[in-house]
Steps between C-alpha positions, in 0.01 A plus 500: 500500500253272675540227242879513544463475878264205469735320268792571733678711242500812727804633684799269479603370839836629622769239453732633766465641847736754646595407857751779539253785464245290693212655304155366588363237268159351450473127539177307430411134524177312435431212739242246380218420742436120471123517439514235228657246729269591793176643351299483827750694715455878549851626452387860447319498831808356675730753338276801581393391851247692704437838338815460285720519810711190424613630161557851641719354776684279258578811284617698800721216629667434161508864387337410172179571313276198431197481274273204441435501125377271225187305428302464824656798670176703502191421710249579225551241226278669243677833543832318478399340168370837369829673588708216356314535166539881502866461398624790715867461594437527873268201490728287282607307810152339508611281204777341713459229761435610859826627647661741748713774355782592733672831428806658663663843444834520670877490440597174321630295791218609723238439229610139447516441879148636549372291207656184643343570838160567341513177298592303810211657702235466229577135459346439844170648377492278191491172692141371496456417867165596667634466851847652494645775721415772250130403479472464880652842556269650237194352668620636835557843345153495343345418840692792647398740219137402522498583874517136610609397847608777738827329598608422142851620441601673178630207298843490346453419128843550337643844529511790734432331840756229453764761404437693819527181703871487404575819698453754224332810642150593388531755216384852589186611313576792269232767478 
């Protein structure tokens, strides 16, 4: 089974989608992180942001699941190498180049719309600029999270706050 999965012989991908029944479908796309072109830039840090908040916000905004996978996705390089050599199916991604896996589970039209939105948003994080808006907002958020200046506002780093600014009411917390 594992060998079939690793060789890509596993379950055949469905050739057709049924838009009449509107049954949920799973859509996945790997997006390459350009570490070979820009080896000195910390893309993983930019994607994750302070305490992983940037990636969490990006997932909430695009209604997708995103995972940073591939060689260089783990902090501990020796453990990564050990797991890669173990040959377990769940660590097979460590043989691939560093990438973001974007996954969507929704009705067909909605799934493709969410995927398109996610691809457009993640593109902004894959531009190697040390001084862009994203980095500045992340630094401001980090200052806030670390108990920085008293008058520091909660920064708007893609997501919830900007949506509320458009007049959408604050969602009620469910208990």
